[in-house]
N, C-alpha and C positions, 0 to 999 in steps of 0.2 A: 501573485508573488513572481518576482523576476530576479534572476541571479546569473552569474557567469561561472562556467565550469571549464576546467582545463583537462586535456588528455593526460593520462598517466604515462609511465614509462613504456607500457605495452600498447599505447594508442587506444586505451579504453576510456569511456566516459562514465564517471560515477555520479549518480544522482543522489543528493543528500536526503536524509530522512525528512527534513523540514519541507523540501520541495516535493517529495513523494506524498507527504501528508496533505499539503496544499492542493495537490492534483487528485487526491483520493485514490492513490495507487498503493496496494499492499505489497509486502515483500516478495510474495510468490506470484504476483500477477503477471500474466503474459502481455507483452506489448507488441503492437504492429508497427513496423518502421517503414517509412518511405523517404525518398530523397529526391530533391530537385537541385539545380545548381545554387549553391550557397545556403541551402536549407535542409535540415533533417527533422522529420516530424515523427514523434512517438505518440501512438494512440492506444488506449486500453482496448484489448480484444473483448468481444462480446462474452458475456457470462453464460456458458452452455448448461449450467447446473439447474436452471429453472426454465419455466415456460409460462405462457399466458393461457389461462383457462377462463371460461365463461362461468360466472356464478350469478344466477339470476339475470339481471340486466347489465351487470358490470363485467368487465374483463379484468382479471387479477393476475399479477405476477406471483408465481409460486416459489421462486428462487430467493437467494440471499439478496438483501437490499444493499446497494453500494453506499459508501460513505460520502457521497456527493451531497452538498447542501441542497435543500429542497428547492430553493428558488432557481439554482443552476440546473437541476434535473428537469424542472418544468420548462425552462427556456430551451434545453436540448430537445425535449420531447416535442415541442412545437416546431422545431426545425428538422425533425427526423424524416428521412427519406428512405424508402425500401429499395 
C-alpha cells in the first residue's frame, strides 16, 4: 500500500488506520525512527515480550505472534541479520 500524508498544523504526521493495518502496526506499537536527507524511515521495534526457546529439535517463539502475513514474515526471516 502506498499513500501520501500531509503534516498537520503542529507539524505532525498522522498514519491512517488502513496504512497501519497494511504494515501490521498496532495502535500502541513503538516505532523506531531514522532520517537521512529526503527520507524518514519508521520501523517496528522488536517485541520484547517473548523469547526463543528450544523444544526438542526446534526453536520456538514464546511471545505474541505479529499480524504480518506469513509469506512476508518468512521473507524477512531469510534476510535477518544479528
